N, CA, C and O atoms as a CHARMM CRD file, in Angstrom:
* protein
*
  380
    1    1 MET  N      0.83400  -1.17500   0.00000 PROA 1      0.00000
    2    1 MET  CA     0.00000   0.00000   0.00000 PROA 1      0.00000
    3    1 MET  C      0.88100   1.24100   0.00000 PROA 1      0.00000
    4    1 MET  O      1.83000   1.33000   0.77900 PROA 1      0.00000
    5    2 LYS  N      0.57200   2.19900  -0.87000 PROA 2      0.00000
    6    2 LYS  CA     1.36600   3.41800  -0.95500 PROA 2      0.00000
    7    2 LYS  C      0.84600   4.46500   0.01800 PROA 2      0.00000
    8    2 LYS  O     -0.33200   4.46800   0.37300 PROA 2      0.00000
    9    3 ALA  N      1.72800   5.34400   0.43800 PROA 3      0.00000
   10    3 ALA  CA     1.33200   6.44500   1.30300 PROA 3      0.00000
   11    3 ALA  C      0.60200   7.50900   0.48400 PROA 3      0.00000
   12    3 ALA  O      0.75000   7.58000  -0.73500 PROA 3      0.00000
   13    4 VAL  N     -0.18600   8.32900   1.17100 PROA 4      0.00000
   14    4 VAL  CA    -0.89200   9.41900   0.50500 PROA 4      0.00000
   15    4 VAL  C      0.11500  10.51300   0.20300 PROA 4      0.00000
   16    4 VAL  O      0.77000  11.02600   1.11000 PROA 4      0.00000
   17    5 LYS  N      0.24400  10.87900  -1.08500 PROA 5      0.00000
   18    5 LYS  CA     1.21600  11.90100  -1.46900 PROA 5      0.00000
   19    5 LYS  C      0.55200  13.26800  -1.46600 PROA 5      0.00000
   20    5 LYS  O      0.35400  13.88300  -2.51400 PROA 5      0.00000
   21    6 ALA  N      0.21700  13.72400  -0.28400 PROA 6      0.00000
   22    6 ALA  CA    -0.41500  15.03200  -0.13100 PROA 6      0.00000
   23    6 ALA  C     -0.35100  15.43000   1.32900 PROA 6      0.00000
   24    6 ALA  O     -0.14800  14.59400   2.21100 PROA 6      0.00000
   25    7 ARG  N     -0.52600  16.70900   1.56800 PROA 7      0.00000
   26    7 ARG  CA    -0.64300  17.19000   2.94600 PROA 7      0.00000
   27    7 ARG  C     -2.13400  17.34100   3.20500 PROA 7      0.00000
   28    7 ARG  O     -2.75800  18.30100   2.75500 PROA 7      0.00000
   29    8 ILE  N     -2.69600  16.39200   3.92800 PROA 8      0.00000
   30    8 ILE  CA    -4.14300  16.33100   4.11800 PROA 8      0.00000
   31    8 ILE  C     -4.59800  17.43600   5.06100 PROA 8      0.00000
   32    8 ILE  O     -4.08800  17.55800   6.17500 PROA 8      0.00000
   33    9 SER  N     -5.55800  18.24100   4.61300 PROA 9      0.00000
   34    9 SER  CA    -6.15600  19.23100   5.50600 PROA 9      0.00000
   35    9 SER  C     -7.14300  18.50100   6.41200 PROA 9      0.00000
   36    9 SER  O     -7.89200  17.63400   5.96100 PROA 9      0.00000
   37   10 LYS  N     -7.13300  18.85600   7.67300 PROA 10     0.00000
   38   10 LYS  CA    -7.96500  18.17700   8.66200 PROA 10     0.00000
   39   10 LYS  C     -9.37900  18.74500   8.60000 PROA 10     0.00000
   40   10 LYS  O     -9.64000  19.83000   9.12100 PROA 10     0.00000
   41   11 GLY  N    -10.27700  18.02200   7.97400 PROA 11     0.00000
   42   11 GLY  CA   -11.61100  18.54200   7.72200 PROA 11     0.00000
   43   11 GLY  C    -12.67300  18.12200   8.71500 PROA 11     0.00000
   44   11 GLY  O    -13.79500  18.62600   8.65800 PROA 11     0.00000
   45   12 LEU  N    -12.35300  17.20900   9.63100 PROA 12     0.00000
   46   12 LEU  CA   -13.33700  16.72400  10.59200 PROA 12     0.00000
   47   12 LEU  C    -12.83600  16.98000  12.00500 PROA 12     0.00000
   48   12 LEU  O    -11.65700  16.79000  12.30100 PROA 12     0.00000
   49   13 CYS  N    -13.73800  17.41300  12.87200 PROA 13     0.00000
   50   13 CYS  CA   -13.33000  17.71900  14.24200 PROA 13     0.00000
   51   13 CYS  C    -13.99200  16.75600  15.22800 PROA 13     0.00000
   52   13 CYS  O    -14.75900  15.87300  14.84600 PROA 13     0.00000
   53   14 HSD  N    -13.67500  16.95300  16.48900 PROA 14     0.00000
   54   14 HSD  CA   -14.21200  16.16700  17.58800 PROA 14     0.00000
   55   14 HSD  C    -15.73900  16.25400  17.58200 PROA 14     0.00000
   56   14 HSD  O    -16.28900  17.34300  17.41500 PROA 14     0.00000
   57   15 ARG  N    -16.43300  15.12300  17.76300 PROA 15     0.00000
   58   15 ARG  CA   -17.89700  15.01200  17.80800 PROA 15     0.00000
   59   15 ARG  C    -18.57100  15.22800  16.45000 PROA 15     0.00000
   60   15 ARG  O    -19.77900  15.46000  16.40400 PROA 15     0.00000
   61   16 SER  N    -17.82700  15.16000  15.35200 PROA 16     0.00000
   62   16 SER  CA   -18.44500  15.19400  14.02400 PROA 16     0.00000
   63   16 SER  C    -19.15500  13.86700  13.76900 PROA 16     0.00000
   64   16 SER  O    -18.74700  12.82700  14.28800 PROA 16     0.00000
   65   17 VAL  N    -20.20600  13.90800  12.97800 PROA 17     0.00000
   66   17 VAL  CA   -20.95100  12.70100  12.61900 PROA 17     0.00000
   67   17 VAL  C    -20.57900  12.31700  11.19400 PROA 17     0.00000
   68   17 VAL  O    -20.67000  13.13600  10.28000 PROA 17     0.00000
   69   18 VAL  N    -20.15600  11.06500  11.00600 PROA 18     0.00000
   70   18 VAL  CA   -19.75500  10.57800   9.68800 PROA 18     0.00000
   71   18 VAL  C    -20.52700   9.30200   9.35500 PROA 18     0.00000
   72   18 VAL  O    -20.91900   8.54900  10.24700 PROA 18     0.00000
   73   19 ALA  N    -20.73600   9.07400   8.07400 PROA 19     0.00000
   74   19 ALA  CA   -21.38200   7.84800   7.60800 PROA 19     0.00000
   75   19 ALA  C    -20.35000   6.72400   7.56600 PROA 19     0.00000
   76   19 ALA  O    -19.14500   6.97400   7.56800 PROA 19     0.00000
   77   20 THR  N    -20.83200   5.49700   7.52900 PROA 20     0.00000
   78   20 THR  CA   -19.92100   4.36000   7.39400 PROA 20     0.00000
   79   20 THR  C    -20.03400   3.79500   5.98100 PROA 20     0.00000
   80   20 THR  O    -21.06300   3.94300   5.32200 PROA 20     0.00000
   81   21 CYS  N    -18.97000   3.15200   5.52900 PROA 21     0.00000
   82   21 CYS  CA   -18.97400   2.58100   4.17600 PROA 21     0.00000
   83   21 CYS  C    -18.55000   1.11400   4.21800 PROA 21     0.00000
   84   21 CYS  O    -17.77800   0.65400   3.37800 PROA 21     0.00000
   85   22 ASP  N    -19.06900   0.38700   5.21300 PROA 22     0.00000
   86   22 ASP  CA   -18.79100  -1.04100   5.29300 PROA 22     0.00000
   87   22 ASP  C    -20.09100  -1.77200   5.63800 PROA 22     0.00000
   88   22 ASP  O    -21.15500  -1.15700   5.70900 PROA 22     0.00000
   89   23 ASN  N    -19.99600  -3.07100   5.84800 PROA 23     0.00000
   90   23 ASN  CA   -21.19400  -3.86600   6.10900 PROA 23     0.00000
   91   23 ASN  C    -21.24700  -4.36600   7.55200 PROA 23     0.00000
   92   23 ASN  O    -21.73400  -5.46800   7.80500 PROA 23     0.00000
   93   24 SER  N    -20.75200  -3.56700   8.49900 PROA 24     0.00000
   94   24 SER  CA   -20.71700  -3.98600   9.90100 PROA 24     0.00000
   95   24 SER  C    -22.06600  -3.85600  10.59100 PROA 24     0.00000
   96   24 SER  O    -22.26300  -4.44000  11.65700 PROA 24     0.00000
   97   25 GLY  N    -22.99700  -3.11000  10.01400 PROA 25     0.00000
   98   25 GLY  CA   -24.29200  -2.88800  10.64100 PROA 25     0.00000
   99   25 GLY  C    -24.43900  -1.48300  11.18500 PROA 25     0.00000
  100   25 GLY  O    -25.54600  -1.06800  11.52700 PROA 25     0.00000
  101   26 ALA  N    -23.34400  -0.74000  11.27200 PROA 26     0.00000
  102   26 ALA  CA   -23.39500   0.64900  11.72200 PROA 26     0.00000
  103   26 ALA  C    -23.70400   1.55200  10.53600 PROA 26     0.00000
  104   26 ALA  O    -23.24200   1.29700   9.42400 PROA 26     0.00000
  105   27 LYS  N    -24.48000   2.60500  10.76700 PROA 27     0.00000
  106   27 LYS  CA   -24.82100   3.55600   9.70900 PROA 27     0.00000
  107   27 LYS  C    -24.15600   4.90900   9.93600 PROA 27     0.00000
  108   27 LYS  O    -23.58200   5.47900   9.00800 PROA 27     0.00000
  109   28 LEU  N    -24.22600   5.42800  11.16500 PROA 28     0.00000
  110   28 LEU  CA   -23.63100   6.72100  11.49700 PROA 28     0.00000
  111   28 LEU  C    -22.71600   6.57800  12.70000 PROA 28     0.00000
  112   28 LEU  O    -23.02200   5.85700  13.64900 PROA 28     0.00000
  113   29 LEU  N    -21.58600   7.28000  12.64600 PROA 29     0.00000
  114   29 LEU  CA   -20.61100   7.27500  13.73800 PROA 29     0.00000
  115   29 LEU  C    -20.39500   8.69700  14.22900 PROA 29     0.00000
  116   29 LEU  O    -20.44100   9.64300  13.44300 PROA 29     0.00000
  117   30 ARG  N    -20.15900   8.85100  15.53100 PROA 30     0.00000
  118   30 ARG  CA   -19.76600  10.14500  16.09300 PROA 30     0.00000
  119   30 ARG  C    -18.31800  10.01400  16.55900 PROA 30     0.00000
  120   30 ARG  O    -17.99300   9.11800  17.33800 PROA 30     0.00000
  121   31 ILE  N    -17.44900  10.90700  16.08200 PROA 31     0.00000
  122   31 ILE  CA   -16.02700  10.84800  16.41000 PROA 31     0.00000
  123   31 ILE  C    -15.83100  11.19000  17.88100 PROA 31     0.00000
  124   31 ILE  O    -16.25200  12.25100  18.34000 PROA 31     0.00000
  125   32 VAL  N    -15.19200  10.28900  18.61500 PROA 32     0.00000
  126   32 VAL  CA   -14.91500  10.48500  20.03700 PROA 32     0.00000
  127   32 VAL  C    -13.51000  11.02600  20.22400 PROA 32     0.00000
  128   32 VAL  O    -13.30800  11.99500  20.95700 PROA 32     0.00000
  129   33 SER  N    -12.52700  10.40000  19.55900 PROA 33     0.00000
  130   33 SER  CA   -11.15000  10.87800  19.66200 PROA 33     0.00000
  131   33 SER  C    -10.36700  10.44200  18.43400 PROA 33     0.00000
  132   33 SER  O    -10.79400   9.56900  17.67900 PROA 33     0.00000
  133   34 VAL  N     -9.21300  11.06800  18.25300 PROA 34     0.00000
  134   34 VAL  CA    -8.32000  10.74400  17.14900 PROA 34     0.00000
  135   34 VAL  C     -7.10700  10.04000  17.74100 PROA 34     0.00000
  136   34 VAL  O     -6.42200  10.59500  18.60000 PROA 34     0.00000
  137   35 VAL  N     -6.84100   8.82500  17.28700 PROA 35     0.00000
  138   35 VAL  CA    -5.73900   8.03500  17.82800 PROA 35     0.00000
  139   35 VAL  C     -4.41400   8.62800  17.37000 PROA 35     0.00000
  140   35 VAL  O     -4.20800   8.84800  16.17700 PROA 35     0.00000
  141   36 GLY  N     -3.51800   8.88700  18.31400 PROA 36     0.00000
  142   36 GLY  CA    -2.19200   9.41000  17.99500 PROA 36     0.00000
  143   36 GLY  C     -2.14600  10.89600  17.75300 PROA 36     0.00000
  144   36 GLY  O     -1.14100  11.40200  17.25300 PROA 36     0.00000
  145   37 SER  N     -3.19800  11.61500  18.09000 PROA 37     0.00000
  146   37 SER  CA    -3.23800  13.05600  17.85300 PROA 37     0.00000
  147   37 SER  C     -2.62400  13.80400  19.02900 PROA 37     0.00000
  148   37 SER  O     -2.92300  13.51200  20.18700 PROA 37     0.00000
  149   38 LYS  N     -1.76800  14.76600  18.72100 PROA 38     0.00000
  150   38 LYS  CA    -1.16700  15.61000  19.75200 PROA 38     0.00000
  151   38 LYS  C     -1.49700  17.05400  19.41100 PROA 38     0.00000
  152   38 LYS  O     -1.24000  17.50800  18.29600 PROA 38     0.00000
  153   39 THR  N     -2.06500  17.77400  20.36700 PROA 39     0.00000
  154   39 THR  CA    -2.44400  19.15400  20.12100 PROA 39     0.00000
  155   39 THR  C     -1.99500  20.03200  21.27900 PROA 39     0.00000
  156   39 THR  O     -1.50500  19.54900  22.30000 PROA 39     0.00000
  157   40 VAL  N     -2.17400  21.31600  21.09400 PROA 40     0.00000
  158   40 VAL  CA    -1.91000  22.28700  22.14200 PROA 40     0.00000
  159   40 VAL  C     -2.96100  22.10300  23.23800 PROA 40     0.00000
  160   40 VAL  O     -4.08200  21.68200  22.95300 PROA 40     0.00000
  161   41 HSD  N     -2.61300  22.40800  24.46700 PROA 41     0.00000
  162   41 HSD  CA    -3.54200  22.26100  25.58200 PROA 41     0.00000
  163   41 HSD  C     -4.81500  23.06200  25.32800 PROA 41     0.00000
  164   41 HSD  O     -4.75000  24.26400  25.06900 PROA 41     0.00000
  165   42 GLY  N     -5.96800  22.40700  25.39900 PROA 42     0.00000
  166   42 GLY  CA    -7.24100  23.07400  25.20000 PROA 42     0.00000
  167   42 GLY  C     -7.78000  22.99000  23.78700 PROA 42     0.00000
  168   42 GLY  O     -8.94700  23.31400  23.56600 PROA 42     0.00000
  169   43 ARG  N     -6.97600  22.56600  22.82000 PROA 43     0.00000
  170   43 ARG  CA    -7.44200  22.46700  21.43400 PROA 43     0.00000
  171   43 ARG  C     -8.04200  21.08200  21.19200 PROA 43     0.00000
  172   43 ARG  O     -7.48700  20.07100  21.62400 PROA 43     0.00000
  173   44 LYS  N     -9.15300  21.04900  20.51300 PROA 44     0.00000
  174   44 LYS  CA    -9.80000  19.77700  20.18400 PROA 44     0.00000
  175   44 LYS  C     -9.06100  19.11800  19.01900 PROA 44     0.00000
  176   44 LYS  O     -8.67900  19.80400  18.07100 PROA 44     0.00000
  177   45 PRO  N     -8.85500  17.80800  19.07400 PROA 45     0.00000
  178   45 PRO  CA    -8.17300  17.13800  17.96600 PROA 45     0.00000
  179   45 PRO  C     -9.05500  17.07700  16.72200 PROA 45     0.00000
  180   45 PRO  O    -10.27200  16.91800  16.82200 PROA 45     0.00000
  181   46 SER  N     -8.43400  17.20400  15.55500 PROA 46     0.00000
  182   46 SER  CA    -9.15400  17.09200  14.29000 PROA 46     0.00000
  183   46 SER  C     -8.53200  15.96500  13.47900 PROA 46     0.00000
  184   46 SER  O     -7.43600  15.50200  13.79400 PROA 46     0.00000
  185   47 CYS  N     -9.22500  15.52400  12.43600 PROA 47     0.00000
  186   47 CYS  CA    -8.72700  14.39800  11.65300 PROA 47     0.00000
  187   47 CYS  C     -9.07700  14.58200  10.18500 PROA 47     0.00000
  188   47 CYS  O     -9.97300  15.34700   9.82600 PROA 47     0.00000
  189   48 GLY  N     -8.34900  13.86500   9.35300 PROA 48     0.00000
  190   48 GLY  CA    -8.55300  13.89700   7.91500 PROA 48     0.00000
  191   48 GLY  C     -8.45800  12.49300   7.34700 PROA 48     0.00000
  192   48 GLY  O     -8.49700  11.50800   8.08400 PROA 48     0.00000
  193   49 ILE  N     -8.33300  12.41000   6.04600 PROA 49     0.00000
  194   49 ILE  CA    -8.28700  11.11500   5.36900 PROA 49     0.00000
  195   49 ILE  C     -7.06600  10.32100   5.83700 PROA 49     0.00000
  196   49 ILE  O     -5.95600  10.84800   5.90500 PROA 49     0.00000
  197   50 GLY  N     -7.29200   9.05000   6.15600 PROA 50     0.00000
  198   50 GLY  CA    -6.22000   8.16600   6.57700 PROA 50     0.00000
  199   50 GLY  C     -5.97900   8.13600   8.06900 PROA 50     0.00000
  200   50 GLY  O     -5.14400   7.35800   8.53100 PROA 50     0.00000
  201   51 ASP  N     -6.67900   8.95700   8.84700 PROA 51     0.00000
  202   51 ASP  CA    -6.48600   8.98300  10.29700 PROA 51     0.00000
  203   51 ASP  C     -7.34400   7.91200  10.96800 PROA 51     0.00000
  204   51 ASP  O     -8.47600   7.65400  10.55700 PROA 51     0.00000
  205   52 LEU  N     -6.78100   7.29700  12.00900 PROA 52     0.00000
  206   52 LEU  CA    -7.49100   6.30000  12.80200 PROA 52     0.00000
  207   52 LEU  C     -8.25000   7.01800  13.90700 PROA 52     0.00000
  208   52 LEU  O     -7.67900   7.84100  14.62400 PROA 52     0.00000
  209   53 ILE  N     -9.52900   6.71000  14.04700 PROA 53     0.00000
  210   53 ILE  CA   -10.35600   7.38300  15.05100 PROA 53     0.00000
  211   53 ILE  C    -11.04500   6.35900  15.93900 PROA 53     0.00000
  212   53 ILE  O    -11.18900   5.19300  15.57200 PROA 53     0.00000
  213   54 LEU  N    -11.46600   6.81000  17.10900 PROA 54     0.00000
  214   54 LEU  CA   -12.38900   6.07600  17.96300 PROA 54     0.00000
  215   54 LEU  C    -13.74300   6.74100  17.79200 PROA 54     0.00000
  216   54 LEU  O    -13.84700   7.96400  17.89300 PROA 54     0.00000
  217   55 ALA  N    -14.77900   5.96000  17.53700 PROA 55     0.00000
  218   55 ALA  CA   -16.09300   6.54000  17.28800 PROA 55     0.00000
  219   55 ALA  C    -17.16500   5.70400  17.96300 PROA 55     0.00000
  220   55 ALA  O    -17.01300   4.49500  18.13800 PROA 55     0.00000
  221   56 SER  N    -18.25100   6.36500  18.33900 PROA 56     0.00000
  222   56 SER  CA   -19.39300   5.64800  18.89500 PROA 56     0.00000
  223   56 SER  C    -20.46300   5.53400  17.81400 PROA 56     0.00000
  224   56 SER  O    -20.67100   6.45600  17.02600 PROA 56     0.00000
  225   57 VAL  N    -21.13100   4.39300  17.79300 PROA 57     0.00000
  226   57 VAL  CA   -22.16900   4.13800  16.79700 PROA 57     0.00000
  227   57 VAL  C    -23.45700   4.78500  17.29300 PROA 57     0.00000
  228   57 VAL  O    -23.95000   4.43900  18.36600 PROA 57     0.00000
  229   58 ILE  N    -24.01100   5.73000  16.51100 PROA 58     0.00000
  230   58 ILE  CA   -25.23400   6.40600  16.93500 PROA 58     0.00000
  231   58 ILE  C    -26.45400   5.96200  16.14200 PROA 58     0.00000
  232   58 ILE  O    -27.58400   6.21700  16.55700 PROA 58     0.00000
  233   59 LYS  N    -26.24400   5.30200  15.00800 PROA 59     0.00000
  234   59 LYS  CA   -27.36400   4.76700  14.24000 PROA 59     0.00000
  235   59 LYS  C    -26.90600   3.49500  13.55100 PROA 59     0.00000
  236   59 LYS  O    -25.83500   3.45900  12.94400 PROA 59     0.00000
  237   60 GLY  N    -27.71600   2.45500  13.64600 PROA 60     0.00000
  238   60 GLY  CA   -27.37000   1.18900  13.02100 PROA 60     0.00000
  239   60 GLY  C    -28.17400   0.05900  13.62300 PROA 60     0.00000
  240   60 GLY  O    -29.23200   0.28200  14.21200 PROA 60     0.00000
  241   61 SER  N    -27.67200  -1.15300  13.47400 PROA 61     0.00000
  242   61 SER  CA   -28.37200  -2.31500  14.00800 PROA 61     0.00000
  243   61 SER  C    -28.34300  -2.27200  15.53900 PROA 61     0.00000
  244   61 SER  O    -27.43400  -1.67900  16.11900 PROA 61     0.00000
  245   62 PRO  N    -29.31800  -2.88800  16.19200 PROA 62     0.00000
  246   62 PRO  CA   -29.37500  -2.83500  17.65900 PROA 62     0.00000
  247   62 PRO  C    -28.13400  -3.40800  18.34600 PROA 62     0.00000
  248   62 PRO  O    -27.78300  -2.97300  19.44300 PROA 62     0.00000
  249   63 GLU  N    -27.46500  -4.37900  17.71400 PROA 63     0.00000
  250   63 GLU  CA   -26.25900  -4.95600  18.32000 PROA 63     0.00000
  251   63 GLU  C    -25.08400  -3.98300  18.27100 PROA 63     0.00000
  252   63 GLU  O    -24.22400  -4.00000  19.15100 PROA 63     0.00000
  253   64 MET  N    -25.04700  -3.13500  17.24200 PROA 64     0.00000
  254   64 MET  CA   -23.91500  -2.21500  17.05900 PROA 64     0.00000
  255   64 MET  C    -24.08800  -0.89100  17.79600 PROA 64     0.00000
  256   64 MET  O    -23.10200  -0.25600  18.16800 PROA 64     0.00000
  257   65 ARG  N    -25.34600  -0.46600  18.01100 PROA 65     0.00000
  258   65 ARG  CA   -25.58300   0.84300  18.62100 PROA 65     0.00000
  259   65 ARG  C    -24.95800   0.93800  20.00700 PROA 65     0.00000
  260   65 ARG  O    -24.90400  -0.04600  20.74400 PROA 65     0.00000
  261   66 LYS  N    -24.48800   2.12700  20.35100 PROA 66     0.00000
  262   66 LYS  CA   -23.90700   2.47500  21.65100 PROA 66     0.00000
  263   66 LYS  C    -22.59000   1.75800  21.91600 PROA 66     0.00000
  264   66 LYS  O    -22.17800   1.64000  23.07000 PROA 66     0.00000
  265   67 GLN  N    -21.92000   1.27800  20.87000 PROA 67     0.00000
  266   67 GLN  CA   -20.60200   0.66800  21.01900 PROA 67     0.00000
  267   67 GLN  C    -19.54400   1.64900  20.54600 PROA 67     0.00000
  268   67 GLN  O    -19.79500   2.47900  19.67300 PROA 67     0.00000
  269   68 VAL  N    -18.35400   1.54300  21.13400 PROA 68     0.00000
  270   68 VAL  CA   -17.22000   2.35800  20.70100 PROA 68     0.00000
  271   68 VAL  C    -16.35100   1.49100  19.80200 PROA 68     0.00000
  272   68 VAL  O    -15.93000   0.40500  20.19900 PROA 68     0.00000
  273   69 VAL  N    -16.08200   1.97100  18.58400 PROA 69     0.00000
  274   69 VAL  CA   -15.35500   1.18800  17.58900 PROA 69     0.00000
  275   69 VAL  C    -14.20900   2.01600  17.00800 PROA 69     0.00000
  276   69 VAL  O    -14.21200   3.24500  17.08100 PROA 69     0.00000
  277   70 TYR  N    -13.23500   1.32000  16.43100 PROA 70     0.00000
  278   70 TYR  CA   -12.16600   1.97200  15.68000 PROA 70     0.00000
  279   70 TYR  C    -12.61000   2.11600  14.23000 PROA 70     0.00000
  280   70 TYR  O    -13.32800   1.26400  13.70700 PROA 70     0.00000
  281   71 ALA  N    -12.18100   3.19900  13.58300 PROA 71     0.00000
  282   71 ALA  CA   -12.50500   3.40500  12.16800 PROA 71     0.00000
  283   71 ALA  C    -11.40700   4.24900  11.52600 PROA 71     0.00000
  284   71 ALA  O    -10.63600   4.91000  12.22200 PROA 71     0.00000
  285   72 VAL  N    -11.34000   4.22300  10.20900 PROA 72     0.00000
  286   72 VAL  CA   -10.39100   5.02700   9.44000 PROA 72     0.00000
  287   72 VAL  C    -11.19500   5.94800   8.53000 PROA 72     0.00000
  288   72 VAL  O    -12.14300   5.50900   7.87800 PROA 72     0.00000
  289   73 ILE  N    -10.82100   7.21300   8.48500 PROA 73     0.00000
  290   73 ILE  CA   -11.49900   8.17700   7.62200 PROA 73     0.00000
  291   73 ILE  C    -11.09900   7.88800   6.17300 PROA 73     0.00000
  292   73 ILE  O     -9.91100   7.84800   5.85200 PROA 73     0.00000
  293   74 VAL  N    -12.09900   7.68700   5.29100 PROA 74     0.00000
  294   74 VAL  CA   -11.81300   7.38300   3.88600 PROA 74     0.00000
  295   74 VAL  C    -12.28200   8.47300   2.92600 PROA 74     0.00000
  296   74 VAL  O    -11.77900   8.55500   1.80600 PROA 74     0.00000
  297   75 ARG  N    -13.24100   9.32000   3.34000 PROA 75     0.00000
  298   75 ARG  CA   -13.70500  10.43200   2.50700 PROA 75     0.00000
  299   75 ARG  C    -13.96600  11.64100   3.38800 PROA 75     0.00000
  300   75 ARG  O    -14.40700  11.50300   4.52900 PROA 75     0.00000
  301   76 GLN  N    -13.68900  12.83500   2.85300 PROA 76     0.00000
  302   76 GLN  CA   -14.04100  14.07100   3.55600 PROA 76     0.00000
  303   76 GLN  C    -14.45200  15.13000   2.54300 PROA 76     0.00000
  304   76 GLN  O    -13.94500  15.15800   1.42100 PROA 76     0.00000
  305   77 LYS  N    -15.37800  16.00400   2.94900 PROA 77     0.00000
  306   77 LYS  CA   -15.85200  17.06700   2.06600 PROA 77     0.00000
  307   77 LYS  C    -14.78800  18.13000   1.85100 PROA 77     0.00000
  308   77 LYS  O    -14.65100  18.66000   0.74800 PROA 77     0.00000
  309   78 LYS  N    -14.04400  18.44000   2.88600 PROA 78     0.00000
  310   78 LYS  CA   -13.00900  19.47500   2.80100 PROA 78     0.00000
  311   78 LYS  C    -11.95300  19.06000   1.78300 PROA 78     0.00000
  312   78 LYS  O    -11.41400  17.95600   1.85600 PROA 78     0.00000
  313   79 GLU  N    -11.65900  19.94100   0.83900 PROA 79     0.00000
  314   79 GLU  CA   -10.68100  19.63100  -0.20100 PROA 79     0.00000
  315   79 GLU  C     -9.27300  19.55900   0.37200 PROA 79     0.00000
  316   79 GLU  O     -8.93000  20.27500   1.31300 PROA 79     0.00000
  317   80 TYR  N     -8.47000  18.68300  -0.21200 PROA 80     0.00000
  318   80 TYR  CA    -7.03900  18.67600   0.07000 PROA 80     0.00000
  319   80 TYR  C     -6.29700  18.67100  -1.25700 PROA 80     0.00000
  320   80 TYR  O     -6.82500  18.21600  -2.27200 PROA 80     0.00000
  321   81 ARG  N     -5.07500  19.17800  -1.24400 PROA 81     0.00000
  322   81 ARG  CA    -4.30600  19.36400  -2.47100 PROA 81     0.00000
  323   81 ARG  C     -3.24400  18.28400  -2.59800 PROA 81     0.00000
  324   81 ARG  O     -2.45900  18.06600  -1.67500 PROA 81     0.00000
  325   82 ARG  N     -3.22200  17.61200  -3.73700 PROA 82     0.00000
  326   82 ARG  CA    -2.17200  16.63800  -4.02000 PROA 82     0.00000
  327   82 ARG  C     -0.93500  17.37400  -4.51200 PROA 82     0.00000
  328   82 ARG  O     -1.00500  18.55200  -4.86200 PROA 82     0.00000
  329   83 LEU  N      0.20000  16.67500  -4.53800 PROA 83     0.00000
  330   83 LEU  CA     1.44800  17.29200  -4.98200 PROA 83     0.00000
  331   83 LEU  C      1.39000  17.69700  -6.44800 PROA 83     0.00000
  332   83 LEU  O      2.10700  18.60500  -6.86900 PROA 83     0.00000
  333   84 SER  N      0.54300  17.03300  -7.22900 PROA 84     0.00000
  334   84 SER  CA     0.40000  17.37600  -8.64600 PROA 84     0.00000
  335   84 SER  C     -0.41500  18.64900  -8.85800 PROA 84     0.00000
  336   84 SER  O     -0.49700  19.14200  -9.98300 PROA 84     0.00000
  337   85 GLY  N     -1.01600  19.18400  -7.80700 PROA 85     0.00000
  338   85 GLY  CA    -1.79900  20.40400  -7.90500 PROA 85     0.00000
  339   85 GLY  C     -3.29900  20.17900  -7.94400 PROA 85     0.00000
  340   85 GLY  O     -4.07300  21.13000  -7.84000 PROA 85     0.00000
  341   86 ILE  N     -3.71500  18.93400  -8.09100 PROA 86     0.00000
  342   86 ILE  CA    -5.14100  18.61400  -8.14500 PROA 86     0.00000
  343   86 ILE  C     -5.73700  18.72300  -6.74500 PROA 86     0.00000
  344   86 ILE  O     -5.12700  18.29400  -5.76600 PROA 86     0.00000
  345   87 ARG  N     -6.92800  19.30000  -6.66100 PROA 87     0.00000
  346   87 ARG  CA    -7.63700  19.37000  -5.38600 PROA 87     0.00000
  347   87 ARG  C     -8.70100  18.27600  -5.36300 PROA 87     0.00000
  348   87 ARG  O     -9.48900  18.13900  -6.29900 PROA 87     0.00000
  349   88 VAL  N     -8.71100  17.50300  -4.28200 PROA 88     0.00000
  350   88 VAL  CA    -9.61500  16.36700  -4.16400 PROA 88     0.00000
  351   88 VAL  C    -10.57800  16.61000  -3.00900 PROA 88     0.00000
  352   88 VAL  O    -10.15600  16.90400  -1.89100 PROA 88     0.00000
  353   89 GLY  N    -11.87100  16.48400  -3.28500 PROA 89     0.00000
  354   89 GLY  CA   -12.90900  16.58300  -2.26000 PROA 89     0.00000
  355   89 GLY  C    -14.02600  15.61900  -2.62100 PROA 89     0.00000
  356   89 GLY  O    -14.20200  15.29200  -3.79500 PROA 89     0.00000
  357   90 PHE  N    -14.77700  15.16000  -1.64000 PROA 90     0.00000
  358   90 PHE  CA   -15.83200  14.17900  -1.87100 PROA 90     0.00000
  359   90 PHE  C    -17.19000  14.76900  -1.51600 PROA 90     0.00000
  360   90 PHE  O    -17.27100  15.85400  -0.94100 PROA 90     0.00000
  361   91 GLU  N    -18.25900  14.04800  -1.86100 PROA 91     0.00000
  362   91 GLU  CA   -19.61800  14.50400  -1.57600 PROA 91     0.00000
  363   91 GLU  C    -19.94800  14.46200  -0.09500 PROA 91     0.00000
  364   91 GLU  O    -20.70300  15.30100   0.39700 PROA 91     0.00000
  365   92 ASP  N    -19.38400  13.48400   0.62600 PROA 92     0.00000
  366   92 ASP  CA   -19.73500  13.31200   2.02900 PROA 92     0.00000
  367   92 ASP  C    -18.50800  12.92000   2.83500 PROA 92     0.00000
  368   92 ASP  O    -17.42800  12.69700   2.28900 PROA 92     0.00000
  369   93 ASN  N    -18.69900  12.84100   4.14500 PROA 93     0.00000
  370   93 ASN  CA   -17.66000  12.35700   5.04800 PROA 93     0.00000
  371   93 ASN  C    -17.97700  10.90300   5.36600 PROA 93     0.00000
  372   93 ASN  O    -19.12700  10.56900   5.64900 PROA 93     0.00000
  373   94 ALA  N    -16.97200  10.03500   5.32300 PROA 94     0.00000
  374   94 ALA  CA   -17.22400   8.62000   5.58800 PROA 94     0.00000
  375   94 ALA  C    -16.02500   7.97100   6.24900 PROA 94     0.00000
  376   94 ALA  O    -14.87900   8.37700   6.05600 PROA 94     0.00000
  377   95 ALA  N    -16.33200   6.93600   7.04400 PROA 95     0.00000
  378   95 ALA  CA   -15.28300   6.17000   7.73000 PROA 95     0.00000
  379   95 ALA  C    -15.55600   4.69000   7.55600 PROA 95     0.00000
  380   95 ALA  O    -14.79600   3.85900   8.05400 PROA 95     0.00000
């Protein structure tokens, strides 16, 4: 797997709601924390594409709801710029 050749702008913040794009039974996730994030004291951690997050399931199957799960951000609305100059943005936020 190749690394992302871009400086990803952090488009999602703490407590953002994102859709899921897998078949685990969860539909919507709320971001609880960003794994490995270091910030200034008092600043909320933010995340972008490729970041590992901890999220709680707020909508989905009854077995999945109210569970805390790990997820990876795969799409974000906020544009980021690749080294080639192309700006990439998606329709929605997803993990």
